[in-house]
All heavy atoms as an XYZ file, in Angstrom:
790
protein
N     -17.485     -2.911      4.379
C     -16.485     -1.868      4.862
C     -16.296     -0.989      3.695
O     -16.087     -1.342      2.628
C     -15.212     -2.637      5.270
C     -14.289     -1.753      5.928
S     -12.630     -2.530      6.440
C     -13.140     -3.881      7.419
N     -16.305      0.327      4.012
C     -16.110      1.332      2.923
C     -14.687      1.353      2.535
O     -13.784      1.015      3.285
C     -16.580      2.642      3.509
C     -18.013      2.715      3.868
C     -18.901      2.575      2.659
O     -18.654      3.135      1.576
O     -20.002      1.811      2.813
N     -14.464      1.853      1.292
C     -13.140      1.839      0.790
C     -12.215      2.651      1.621
O     -11.062      2.308      1.820
C     -13.225      2.303     -0.642
O     -14.014      1.467     -1.439
C     -11.745      2.376     -1.327
N     -12.712      3.907      2.069
C     -11.845      4.781      2.866
C     -11.436      4.066      4.174
O     -10.343      4.179      4.682
C     -12.560      6.092      3.086
C     -11.655      7.075      3.856
C     -10.357      7.453      3.086
O     -10.389      7.596      1.923
N      -9.324      7.379      3.812
N     -12.424      3.330      4.701
C     -12.101      2.666      6.015
C     -11.090      1.533      5.738
O     -10.126      1.363      6.563
C     -13.401      1.944      6.459
C     -13.323      1.404      7.868
C     -14.639      0.791      8.301
O     -15.660      1.000      7.668
O     -14.630      0.174      9.441
N     -11.134      0.852      4.587
C     -10.065     -0.141      4.250
C      -8.736      0.505      4.116
O      -7.751      0.076      4.698
C     -10.434     -0.867      2.929
C      -9.275     -1.720      2.452
C     -11.643     -1.702      3.146
N      -8.724      1.608      3.375
C      -7.447      2.385      3.240
C      -6.866      2.786      4.597
O      -5.685      2.738      4.840
C      -7.680      3.633      2.409
C      -7.866      3.301      0.896
C      -7.913      4.487      0.027
N      -8.105      4.119     -1.316
C      -9.099      4.655     -2.106
N      -9.831      5.590     -1.690
N      -9.219      4.245     -3.308
N      -7.709      3.280      5.493
C      -7.220      3.697      6.807
C      -6.675      2.606      7.508
O      -5.601      2.702      8.213
C      -8.373      4.339      7.560
C      -8.817      5.705      7.017
O      -8.127      6.300      6.215
O      -9.902      6.091      7.442
N      -7.263      1.417      7.574
C      -6.727      0.252      8.199
C      -5.480     -0.280      7.584
O      -4.500     -0.644      8.317
C      -7.853     -0.857      8.179
C      -8.986     -0.441      9.008
C      -9.958     -1.598      9.262
N     -11.253     -1.284      9.803
C     -11.468     -0.793     11.019
N     -10.502     -0.635     11.872
N     -12.680     -0.557     11.457
N      -5.352     -0.148      6.319
C      -4.008     -0.548      5.647
C      -2.952      0.432      6.047
O      -1.824     -0.011      6.354
C      -4.287     -0.579      4.130
C      -2.903     -0.761      3.396
C      -5.117     -1.770      3.744
N      -3.286      1.694      6.055
C      -2.292      2.723      6.433
C      -1.796      2.415      7.898
O      -0.658      2.527      8.111
C      -2.836      4.103      6.361
C      -2.837      4.618      4.911
C      -1.545      4.754      4.366
O      -1.198      3.959      3.439
N      -0.710      5.667      4.733
N      -2.705      2.112      8.736
C      -2.344      1.785     10.168
C      -1.383      0.611     10.165
O      -0.436      0.508     10.948
C      -3.617      1.596     10.965
C      -3.335      1.337     12.471
C      -4.612      1.228     13.269
C      -4.345      0.987     14.716
N      -5.556      0.756     15.524
N      -1.775     -0.430      9.402
C      -0.951     -1.701      9.362
C       0.432     -1.279      8.768
O       1.408     -1.855      9.229
C      -1.659     -2.699      8.502
N       0.472     -0.463      7.754
C       1.749     -0.090      7.162
C       2.614      0.607      8.180
O       3.817      0.403      8.178
C       1.491      0.890      6.008
C       0.896      0.246      4.789
S       2.119     -0.246      3.592
C       3.029      1.282      3.279
N       2.048      1.396      9.025
C       2.706      2.090     10.098
C       3.522      1.113     11.055
O       4.412      1.563     11.742
N       3.037     -0.140     11.104
C       3.604     -1.103     12.040
C       4.816     -1.829     11.362
O       5.469     -2.616     12.049
C       2.523     -2.063     12.474
C       1.492     -1.381     13.387
C       0.528     -2.392     13.915
C      -0.431     -1.732     14.813
N      -1.388     -2.623     15.480
N       4.974     -1.622     10.092
C       6.062     -2.358      9.342
C       7.401     -1.706      9.647
O       7.456     -0.531      9.932
C       5.810     -2.268      7.860
C       4.631     -2.982      7.289
C       4.512     -2.780      5.700
C       4.723     -4.488      7.608
N       8.435     -2.516      9.602
C       9.808     -1.914      9.767
C      10.103     -1.048      8.550
O       9.459     -1.203      7.475
C      10.835     -3.036      9.810
O      10.823     -3.781      8.559
C      10.612     -3.953     11.023
N      11.067     -0.180      8.653
C      11.341      0.685      7.531
C      11.695      0.007      6.246
O      11.245      0.353      5.177
C      12.525      1.696      7.922
C      12.929      2.692      6.895
C      11.672      3.630      6.538
C      14.046      3.567      7.520
N      12.600     -1.088      6.248
C      12.859     -1.771      5.019
C      11.628     -2.382      4.323
O      11.500     -2.293      3.149
C      13.867     -2.913      5.449
C      14.432     -2.410      6.685
C      13.408     -1.663      7.390
N      10.703     -2.971      5.111
C       9.496     -3.516      4.540
C       8.568     -2.428      4.012
O       7.999     -2.512      2.948
C       8.732     -4.317      5.612
C       9.459     -5.574      6.164
C       8.528     -6.277      7.110
C       9.888     -6.499      5.027
N       8.391     -1.345      4.779
C       7.531     -0.239      4.355
C       8.108      0.418      3.104
O       7.324      0.756      2.180
C       7.435      0.764      5.499
C       6.337      1.758      5.266
C       6.070      2.640      6.485
N       7.232      3.116      7.179
C       7.500      2.846      8.483
N       6.744      2.019      9.158
N       8.625      3.211      9.071
N       9.439      0.484      3.007
C      10.048      1.125      1.853
C       9.727      0.404      0.578
O       9.311      1.033     -0.395
C      11.556      1.203      2.034
O      11.850      2.008      3.249
C      12.213      1.911      0.877
N       9.888     -0.883      0.550
C       9.565     -1.614     -0.690
C       8.094     -1.617     -1.025
O       7.768     -1.489     -2.184
C      10.148     -3.125     -0.606
C      11.627     -3.090     -0.513
C       9.442     -3.935      0.475
N       7.254     -1.614     -0.064
C       5.815     -1.492     -0.295
C       5.444     -0.230     -0.916
O       4.790     -0.142     -1.958
C       4.973     -1.751      1.052
C       3.458     -1.352      0.777
C       5.036     -3.151      1.548
N       5.987      0.901     -0.426
C       5.747      2.172     -0.984
C       6.264      2.260     -2.364
O       5.597      2.795     -3.288
C       6.396      3.319     -0.054
C       5.495      3.363      1.228
C       6.352      4.696     -0.745
C       6.085      4.228      2.281
N       7.525      1.893     -2.576
C       8.048      1.949     -3.917
C       7.292      1.060     -4.949
O       7.078      1.443     -6.072
C       9.562      1.473     -3.997
C      10.476      2.373     -3.123
C      11.871      1.858     -3.085
C      10.496      3.752     -3.765
N       6.832     -0.156     -4.513
C       6.205     -1.035     -5.400
C       4.737     -0.658     -5.659
O       4.299     -0.611     -6.844
C       6.222     -2.503     -4.782
C       5.778     -3.555     -5.708
C       6.458     -4.037     -6.722
C       4.470     -4.096     -5.563
C       6.089     -5.071     -7.567
C       3.995     -5.094     -6.401
C       4.768     -5.595     -7.293
O       4.372     -6.618     -8.219
N       4.006     -0.360     -4.676
C       2.531     -0.050     -4.789
C       2.249      1.389     -5.042
O       1.305      1.665     -5.817
C       1.762     -0.594     -3.575
C       1.710     -2.152     -3.599
C       2.445     -2.793     -2.626
C       0.950     -2.798     -4.430
C       2.409     -4.156     -2.623
C       0.898     -4.241     -4.498
C       1.635     -4.864     -3.492
O       1.578     -6.263     -3.481
N       2.970      2.281     -4.335
C       2.649      3.678     -4.528
C       3.308      4.294     -5.741
O       2.828      5.271     -6.351
C       2.909      4.417     -3.258
C       1.910      4.160     -2.104
C       2.116      3.116     -1.336
C       0.817      4.932     -1.909
C       1.245      2.753     -0.275
C      -0.076      4.691     -0.879
C       0.139      3.622     -0.101
O      -0.722      3.328      0.941
N       4.612      3.892     -5.876
C       5.373      4.501     -6.922
C       5.437      3.647     -8.289
O       6.150      3.987     -9.245
C       6.823      4.711     -6.481
C       6.829      5.845     -5.407
O       5.817      6.439     -5.079
N       8.019      6.097     -4.887
N       4.743      2.497     -8.201
C       4.669      1.600     -9.371
C       6.028      1.205     -9.896
O       6.179      1.100    -11.173
C       3.752      2.197    -10.412
C       2.392      2.411     -9.981
O       1.750      1.548     -9.329
N       1.798      3.618    -10.238
N       6.945      0.982     -9.047
C       8.264      0.486     -9.493
C       8.369     -0.923     -9.526
O       7.639     -1.636     -8.860
C       9.366      1.036     -8.497
C       9.524      2.535     -8.501
S      10.786      3.128     -7.285
C      12.260      2.525     -8.066
N       9.108     -1.455    -10.479
C       9.268     -2.913    -10.664
C      10.224     -3.394     -9.620
O      11.079     -2.612     -9.003
C       9.744     -3.281    -12.075
O      11.096     -2.737    -12.263
C       8.866     -2.708    -13.153
N      10.328     -4.722     -9.436
C      11.209     -5.351     -8.468
C      12.634     -5.009     -8.921
O      13.500     -4.631     -8.029
C      10.897     -6.835     -8.332
C       9.637     -6.946     -7.546
C      12.086     -7.545     -7.626
C       9.055     -8.347     -7.415
N      13.034     -5.173    -10.169
C      14.400     -4.848    -10.524
C      14.735     -3.339    -10.348
O      15.834     -3.066     -9.855
C      14.490     -5.078    -12.054
C      13.376     -6.086    -12.294
C      12.259     -5.785    -11.315
N      13.772     -2.419    -10.492
C      14.034     -0.986    -10.226
C      14.219     -0.807     -8.782
O      15.115     -0.015     -8.463
C      12.830     -0.122    -10.755
C      12.741     -0.039    -12.286
C      11.387      0.585    -12.744
O      10.386      0.497    -11.982
O      11.419      1.108    -13.844
N      13.447     -1.423     -7.966
C      13.575     -1.174     -6.484
C      14.924     -1.783     -6.059
O      15.604     -1.080     -5.239
C      12.429     -1.947     -5.728
C      11.109     -1.277     -6.093
C      12.703     -1.826     -4.264
C       9.966     -2.081     -5.612
N      15.353     -2.912     -6.548
C      16.657     -3.480     -6.200
C      17.737     -2.546     -6.567
O      18.720     -2.403     -5.756
C      16.795     -4.846     -6.892
N      17.627     -1.977     -7.716
C      18.734     -0.985     -8.173
C      18.769      0.215     -7.193
O      19.828      0.595     -6.812
C      18.432     -0.602     -9.598
C      19.669      0.205    -10.181
S      19.471      0.520    -11.970
C      17.933      1.333    -12.096
N      17.638      0.807     -6.902
C      17.535      1.930     -6.100
C      18.090      1.697     -4.680
O      18.781      2.506     -4.136
C      16.124      2.595     -6.057
C      15.971      3.576     -4.912
C      15.673      3.145     -7.374
N      17.661      0.531     -4.127
C      18.094      0.209     -2.762
C      19.451     -0.428     -2.655
O      20.007     -0.635     -1.588
C      17.069     -0.731     -2.156
C      15.690     -0.157     -1.999
C      14.689     -1.193     -1.316
C      15.692      1.082     -1.133
N      20.040     -0.837     -3.798
C      21.341     -1.413     -3.823
C      21.366     -2.822     -3.261
O      22.278     -3.221     -2.613
N      20.260     -3.568     -3.582
C      20.272     -4.964     -3.029
C      19.781     -5.876     -4.155
O      19.471     -5.379     -5.323
C      19.330     -5.050     -1.947
S      17.541     -4.614     -2.320
N      19.784     -7.148     -3.982
C      19.405     -8.113     -4.990
C      17.872     -8.191     -5.098
O      17.159     -7.836     -4.113
C      20.036     -9.529     -4.800
C      21.556     -9.437     -4.870
C      19.566    -10.155     -3.410
N      17.362     -8.660     -6.233
C      15.938     -8.728     -6.368
C      15.280     -9.686     -5.414
O      14.141     -9.470     -4.975
C      15.646     -9.220     -7.850
C      15.988     -8.168     -8.873
C      15.672     -8.626    -10.319
O      14.696     -9.315    -10.524
N      16.457     -8.190    -11.256
N      15.986    -10.729     -5.111
C      15.502    -11.761     -4.076
C      15.160    -11.034     -2.771
O      14.139    -11.386     -2.063
N      15.919    -10.051     -2.389
C      15.686     -9.316     -1.122
C      14.396     -8.498     -1.255
O      13.635     -8.492     -0.242
C      16.872     -8.399     -0.731
O      18.052     -9.233     -0.652
C      16.698     -7.627      0.478
N      14.222     -7.902     -2.348
C      13.013     -7.131     -2.580
C      11.835     -8.007     -2.503
O      10.837     -7.716     -1.867
C      13.077     -6.319     -3.917
C      11.787     -5.585     -4.233
C      14.248     -5.298     -3.929
N      11.845     -9.116     -3.222
C      10.737    -10.054     -3.297
C      10.461    -10.549     -1.846
O       9.265    -10.653     -1.440
C      11.078    -11.272     -4.159
C      11.136    -10.899     -5.614
C      11.462    -12.082     -6.384
C      11.666    -11.724     -7.925
N      11.993    -12.906     -8.641
N      11.487    -10.901     -1.090
C      11.293    -11.352      0.288
C      10.662    -10.299      1.128
O       9.719    -10.633      1.966
C      12.674    -11.814      0.835
O      12.521    -12.037      2.202
N      11.105     -9.100      1.013
C      10.526     -7.993      1.785
C       9.034     -7.768      1.434
O       8.199     -7.506      2.329
C      11.307     -6.766      1.628
C      12.661     -6.820      2.381
C      13.471     -5.524      2.136
N      14.832     -5.715      2.711
C      15.744     -4.792      2.572
N      15.550     -3.726      1.844
N      16.943     -5.015      3.190
N       8.725     -7.787      0.165
C       7.331     -7.615     -0.224
C       6.504     -8.755      0.317
O       5.365     -8.530      0.857
C       7.199     -7.643     -1.772
C       7.548     -6.262     -2.445
C       7.552     -6.520     -3.967
C       6.484     -5.224     -2.059
N       7.024     -9.963      0.264
C       6.255    -11.159      0.721
C       5.995    -10.959      2.239
O       4.849    -11.173      2.698
C       7.047    -12.355      0.516
C       6.473    -13.627      1.070
N       5.370    -14.248      0.583
C       6.779    -14.338      2.199
C       5.017    -15.317      1.292
N       5.888    -15.418      2.338
N       7.104    -10.657      2.952
C       6.933    -10.497      4.427
C       5.978     -9.380      4.826
O       5.178     -9.517      5.731
C       8.259    -10.276      5.060
C       9.129    -11.546      5.049
O       8.565    -12.683      4.967
N      10.429    -11.380      4.947
N       6.013     -8.216      4.115
C       5.230     -7.132      4.357
C       3.702     -7.441      4.117
O       2.861     -7.151      4.880
C       5.563     -5.914      3.446
N       3.476     -8.192      2.939
C       2.043     -8.642      2.637
C       1.574     -9.456      3.774
O       0.351     -9.345      4.157
C       2.060     -9.382      1.359
C       2.194     -8.490      0.096
C       2.168     -9.355     -1.148
N       2.492     -8.564     -2.310
C       3.410     -8.919     -3.212
N       4.104    -10.031     -3.026
N       3.658     -8.139     -4.259
N       2.327    -10.402      4.247
C       1.894    -11.331      5.341
C       1.578    -10.572      6.546
O       0.522    -10.821      7.211
C       2.998    -12.327      5.600
C       2.998    -13.454      4.540
C       4.052    -14.558      4.926
C       4.545    -14.774      6.275
N       5.521    -15.812      6.398
N       2.397     -9.579      6.922
C       2.191     -8.817      8.166
C       0.942     -7.929      8.049
O       0.141     -7.817      8.935
C       3.406     -8.030      8.477
C       4.643     -8.746      8.976
C       5.900     -7.816      8.986
C       4.428     -9.397     10.298
N       0.721     -7.313      6.873
C      -0.418     -6.492      6.624
C      -1.702     -7.280      6.665
O      -2.676     -6.933      7.299
C      -0.329     -5.700      5.272
C       0.805     -4.648      5.438
C      -1.608     -5.009      4.948
C       1.204     -4.073      4.024
N      -1.665     -8.448      6.083
C      -2.817     -9.340      6.058
C      -3.114     -9.793      7.469
O      -4.304     -9.858      7.841
C      -2.605    -10.559      5.122
C      -3.807    -11.371      4.982
C      -3.689    -12.393      3.786
O      -2.553    -12.747      3.437
O      -4.713    -12.869      3.395
N      -2.048    -10.142      8.215
C      -2.276    -10.565      9.557
C      -2.962     -9.440     10.414
O      -3.788     -9.647     11.258
C      -0.914    -10.949     10.201
C      -1.057    -11.398     11.623
C       0.348    -11.807     12.191
C       0.249    -12.141     13.663
N       1.551    -12.481     14.229
N      -2.482     -8.259     10.157
C      -2.995     -6.985     10.879
C      -4.448     -6.783     10.472
O      -5.245     -6.348     11.287
C      -2.129     -5.852     10.487
C      -1.880     -4.761     11.431
C      -1.643     -5.078     12.778
O      -0.780     -5.893     13.188
O      -2.384     -4.510     13.712
N      -4.830     -7.079      9.309
C      -6.200     -6.839      8.741
C      -7.156     -7.935      8.977
O      -8.330     -7.833      8.809
C      -6.173     -6.514      7.224
C      -5.474     -5.233      6.843
C      -5.464     -5.074      5.350
C      -6.031     -4.022      7.523
N      -6.566     -9.152      9.371
C      -7.458    -10.359      9.472
C      -8.655    -10.097     10.376
O      -9.754    -10.604     10.086
C      -6.593    -11.559      9.911
C      -7.396    -12.859      9.929
C      -6.408    -14.019     10.170
C      -7.179    -15.326     10.240
N      -8.414    -15.500      9.794
N      -8.492     -9.506     11.556
C      -9.690     -9.356     12.436
C     -10.789     -8.562     11.672
O     -11.991     -8.854     11.935
C      -9.174     -8.574     13.633
C      -7.687     -8.803     13.631
C      -7.282     -9.009     12.222
N     -10.431     -7.561     10.923
C     -11.384     -6.756     10.246
C     -12.052     -7.563      9.034
O     -13.284     -7.462      8.774
C     -10.813     -5.486      9.715
C     -10.149     -4.749     10.800
C      -8.760     -4.656     10.879
C     -10.940     -4.134     11.799
C      -8.234     -3.943     11.935
C     -10.286     -3.383     12.869
C      -8.892     -3.328     12.898
O      -8.318     -2.627     13.886
N     -11.193     -8.346      8.378
C     -11.709     -9.193      7.275
C     -12.683    -10.313      7.840
O     -13.813    -10.440      7.282
C     -10.622     -9.872      6.493
C      -9.756     -8.762      5.802
C     -11.048    -10.927      5.555
C      -8.495     -9.244      5.278
N     -12.343    -10.884      8.916
C     -13.145    -11.894      9.562
C     -14.487    -11.313     10.012
O     -15.513    -11.885      9.844
C     -12.443    -12.565     10.746
C     -11.325    -13.512     10.299
O     -11.276    -13.797      9.068
O     -10.543    -13.812     11.176
N     -14.453    -10.074     10.576
C     -15.578     -9.409     11.033
C     -16.543     -9.177      9.828
O     -17.754     -9.328      9.864
C     -15.244     -8.137     11.722
C     -16.445     -7.401     12.297
O     -17.191     -8.076     12.962
O     -16.607     -6.190     12.171
N     -16.075     -8.652      8.699
C     -16.793     -8.438      7.486
C     -17.437     -9.656      6.938
O     -18.509     -9.677      6.551
C     -15.927     -7.721      6.425
C     -15.655     -6.259      6.662
C     -16.872     -5.441      6.763
O     -17.693     -5.489      5.880
O     -17.019     -4.746      7.749
N     -16.641    -10.764      7.006
C     -17.232    -12.027      6.529
C     -18.393    -12.462      7.368
O     -19.356    -12.995      6.805
C     -16.096    -13.117      6.584
C     -15.075    -13.001      5.429
C     -13.925    -13.918      5.697
C     -14.176    -15.336      5.482
N     -12.957    -16.207      5.544
N     -18.395    -12.242      8.634
C     -19.533    -12.591      9.548
C     -20.727    -11.701      9.158
O     -21.849    -12.122      9.262
C     -19.147    -12.390     11.033
C     -18.271    -13.481     11.502
C     -17.932    -13.301     12.921
O     -18.295    -12.278     13.588
N     -17.025    -14.199     13.468
N     -20.546    -10.401      8.825
C     -21.604     -9.458      8.543
C     -22.288     -9.860      7.185
O     -23.360     -9.477      6.938
C     -21.110     -8.142      8.493
C     -20.754     -7.508      9.817
C     -20.236     -6.092      9.625
C     -19.680     -5.450     10.930
N     -19.188     -4.137     10.630
N     -21.514    -10.482      6.310
C     -21.962    -10.731      4.996
C     -22.438    -12.156      4.671
O     -22.008    -12.722      3.675
C     -20.777    -10.372      3.994
S     -20.385     -8.563      4.153
N     -23.174    -12.649      5.555
C     -23.657    -14.012      5.265
C     -24.935    -13.974      4.492
O     -25.779    -13.113      4.630
C     -23.928    -14.813      6.643
O     -24.845    -14.061      7.410
C     -22.658    -15.021      7.387
N     -25.229    -14.974      3.681
C     -26.410    -14.980      2.885
C     -27.542    -15.625      3.694
O     -27.388    -16.692      4.254
C     -26.147    -15.931      1.565
C     -27.465    -16.014      0.781
C     -25.058    -15.362      0.698
N     -28.656    -14.775      3.755
C     -29.743    -15.213      4.580
C     -30.903    -15.670      3.746
O     -31.774    -16.395      4.238
C     -30.145    -14.116      5.545
C     -29.020    -13.826      6.546
C     -29.433    -12.699      7.486
C     -28.316    -12.462      8.468
N     -28.480    -11.205      9.293
N     -31.063    -15.257      2.581
C     -32.090    -15.569      1.617
C     -31.649    -15.476      0.207
O     -30.562    -14.930     -0.013
C     -33.400    -14.736      1.905
O     -33.218    -13.424      1.323
N     -32.388    -15.906     -0.703
C     -31.989    -15.825     -2.093
C     -32.095    -14.344     -2.615
O     -31.420    -14.071     -3.619
C     -32.956    -16.651     -3.005
O     -34.270    -16.244     -2.780
C     -32.809    -18.146     -2.655
N     -32.652    -13.457     -1.845
C     -32.694    -12.097     -2.278
C     -31.593    -11.313     -1.700
O     -31.479    -10.129     -2.030
C     -34.063    -11.474     -1.852
C     -35.272    -12.091     -2.545
O     -35.183    -12.590     -3.691
N     -36.349    -12.094     -1.895
N     -30.790    -11.894     -0.886
C     -29.651    -11.173     -0.209
C     -28.478    -11.224     -1.152
O     -28.187    -12.289     -1.715
C     -29.309    -11.833      1.138
O     -30.513    -11.931      1.961
C     -28.234    -11.067      1.895
N     -27.741    -10.139     -1.267
C     -26.553    -10.197     -2.086
C     -25.460    -11.124     -1.635
O     -25.510    -11.416     -0.370
C     -26.010     -8.677     -2.019
C     -27.092     -7.898     -1.345
C     -27.994     -8.788     -0.658
N     -24.646    -11.602     -2.405
C     -23.578    -12.591     -2.077
C     -22.676    -11.945     -1.055
O     -22.471    -10.693     -1.033
C     -22.878    -13.067     -3.286
N     -22.069    -12.685     -0.185
C     -21.014    -12.106      0.703
C     -19.827    -11.573      0.016
O     -19.525    -11.949     -1.088
C     -20.637    -13.311      1.582
C     -21.170    -14.490      0.932
C     -22.191    -14.153     -0.071
N     -19.261    -10.514      0.722
C     -17.980     -9.962      0.107
C     -16.886    -11.023      0.263
O     -16.709    -11.610      1.305
C     -17.548     -8.701      0.948
C     -18.627     -7.641      0.696
C     -16.213     -8.207      0.459
C     -18.436     -6.418      1.582
N     -16.091    -11.223     -0.741
C     -15.051    -12.140     -0.789
C     -13.741    -11.435     -0.169
O     -13.574    -10.267     -0.465
C     -14.715    -12.683     -2.247
C     -15.862    -13.484     -2.730
C     -15.601    -13.946     -4.140
C     -16.763    -14.728     -4.763
N     -16.556    -14.963     -6.150
N     -12.899    -12.190      0.457
C     -11.729    -11.673      1.065
C     -10.851    -11.035     -0.142
O     -10.316     -9.958      0.081
C     -10.898    -12.732      1.760
C      -9.547    -12.223      2.220
C     -11.701    -13.287      2.967
N     -10.864    -11.628     -1.244
C     -10.117    -11.178     -2.380
C     -10.541     -9.705     -2.828
O      -9.697     -8.923     -3.177
C     -10.163    -12.044     -3.624
C      -9.526    -13.464     -3.338
C     -10.497    -14.459     -2.605
O     -11.729    -14.166     -2.524
O      -9.984    -15.353     -2.053
N     -11.810     -9.431     -2.738
C     -12.353     -8.126     -3.078
C     -11.814     -7.130     -2.029
O     -11.498     -6.012     -2.507
C     -13.827     -8.210     -3.100
C     -14.478     -9.046     -4.168
C     -15.969     -9.140     -4.165
O     -16.585     -8.504     -3.221
O     -16.516     -9.905     -4.961
N     -11.750     -7.429     -0.756
C     -11.240     -6.503      0.209
C      -9.714     -6.256     -0.164
O      -9.305     -5.106     -0.079
C     -11.353     -7.018      1.578
C     -12.743     -7.142      2.109
C     -12.842     -7.872      3.508
C     -13.479     -5.776      2.241
N      -9.049     -7.272     -0.474
C      -7.584     -7.103     -0.853
C      -7.462     -6.186     -2.022
O      -6.644     -5.348     -2.007
C      -6.963     -8.452     -1.112
C      -6.850     -9.366      0.107
N      -6.272    -10.590      0.002
C      -7.101     -9.153      1.355
C      -6.243    -11.171      1.164
N      -6.785    -10.281      2.051
N      -8.255     -6.431     -3.000
C      -8.202     -5.576     -4.182
C      -8.484     -4.141     -3.928
O      -7.879     -3.249     -4.421
C      -9.052     -6.152     -5.296
C      -8.531     -7.446     -5.865
O      -7.382     -7.740     -5.756
N      -9.402     -8.261     -6.469
N      -9.566     -3.899     -3.089
C      -9.916     -2.568     -2.680
C      -8.759     -1.837     -1.987
O      -8.460     -0.678     -2.187
C     -11.126     -2.601     -1.742
C     -12.437     -2.753     -2.538
O     -12.441     -2.695     -3.752
O     -13.436     -2.969     -1.850
N      -8.063     -2.615     -1.182
C      -6.971     -2.022     -0.353
C      -5.795     -1.774     -1.295
O      -4.942     -0.933     -0.984
C      -6.595     -2.944      0.767
N      -5.695     -2.483     -2.366
C      -4.603     -2.236     -3.366
C      -3.236     -2.701     -2.847
O      -2.227     -2.284     -3.374
N      -3.180     -3.685     -1.942
C      -1.899     -4.071     -1.412
C      -1.674     -5.577     -1.579
O      -0.679     -6.044     -1.112
C      -1.773     -3.770      0.066
C      -1.464     -2.370      0.303
C      -2.503     -1.428      0.507
C      -0.112     -1.949      0.368
C      -2.162     -0.079      0.697
C       0.104     -0.580      0.548
C      -0.847      0.299      0.717
N      -2.560     -6.242     -2.227
C      -2.376     -7.636     -2.329
C      -2.480     -8.062     -3.816
O      -3.502     -7.663     -4.485
C      -3.433     -8.450     -1.469
C      -3.274     -8.113     -0.063
C      -4.040     -7.058      0.538
C      -2.392     -8.718      0.747
C      -3.899     -6.763      1.837
C      -2.157     -8.359      2.063
C      -3.006     -7.418      2.639
N      -1.592     -8.771     -4.217
C      -1.574     -9.184     -5.690
C      -2.243    -10.439     -5.912
O      -2.717    -11.171     -5.201
């Protein structure tokens, strides 16, 4: 899967998040804010920010799972000359949303 395609799918998944979940994801990943900074800006405790990030990651991963599974099927090793399959972690890192 191409990097732009991954980004598009992540953006679509982000659009399905509730506003509180989407807000912490944007502040954390796009604005590079720390959890304490986000808590201060939103006027909530750090535990709430952590919880929202955790829930958002789970929902995004659930939304992307069909595409990740499809990529895993395409990337099976057939001979010793075939490149190794793409690891799920690599897709996560390309998407920039999973730590």
